[in-house]
N, C-alpha and C positions, 0 to 999 in steps of 0.2 A: 432404393433411392440413394441419392448422393447426400452424405452427411453435411451438416452445416459447419462451415469453417469460419472461425473468427480469429482475427489477428489481435493480439494484445500488446500494448506497450506499457512497460512498468516504469514508474518513477520512484526515486529513492532519495531521501535526505539522510545521509549516513555520516556521522561524526565519530571516527575511530578514537579521537582523543577523549571522548566522553568516558571511556573505560578508566582513564586515570582518575576520574571523579566518581567512580563506582556508579555510573549511569549507563543506561542502554544506548549504544551508539546508533541504533535504528530509530530515528526520531519521527520520520514520516515516510509513508509508502503509498503509492497509488497505482491503479491499473486503468488504462484507457483503451477502449475498442473504437470501432468506426462510429459508434453512436453515443456511448456513455463513458463517464469517468467517475471512479470511486476512489476516495482518498481517506486514509486513516492517519490522523495527526496525533501521535502519542504524546507529544509535548503538551498539547492543550487538551488532550482526551476528547477530541472531536472527530466525527466522521461525516462525510457528505457524499451524496450521489447525485450526479447531474447528467442531463442529456445535453452534452456540450455542443452538438450540432445546432441546437436551437438556443443555447445559452452559452455563448463563447466566453463569457466572463466567469462562468462557474458560480453564479450568484444565487441560484434557486435550487435548493436541495429538494429532490423529488422522491425521497425515501417513502414518504407517506402515500404517494400516488403509485409507486412501483416497488413495493417492499419485496416481492418475490424475486425480481431481478437484482435488487440491491443485496439480498441475502446470498445470491449466487456469486456476485462480484466479491462480497466480503469473504466468502468461503475460499474462493480462488486466491485472493490476496493473503489470507491467513496461511494457506498452504505454501505460497511463495515465500512469505516472511519466515516461516518455520525452516524451510530449506536454506534460506540465506543465513539464518542464525546458526544452523548446524555446520555450515561450510565457511563461515566468516573467519578470516585469518588476521584481520587488522589488530595490531598491538597484542598479539598472543603472548609475547614476552612479558608484558605488564601483568596479564592475568596469571601467568605461571609463577610470578615472583610474589604474589599475594598469598 
């Protein structure tokens, strides 16, 4: 059979200047597919998972109803964030001087 293909769009709230304040510059990251959107907001320590095709305002977290899918999105997002952190170059000169 043909494998299932899903396209994903990532969103990122990245503040490189946060390094100057000894904070993580990756403040929020999300992943959206054709049907769902998962967001991790590290500033507020909040996560939410929505079916954005039926909830375009992202106002109803469906983690409790679809925890298996939410766990997949969370895992994919964690892997993407790890890669970004390993390859991030913003304000490296500030980090090296500390």
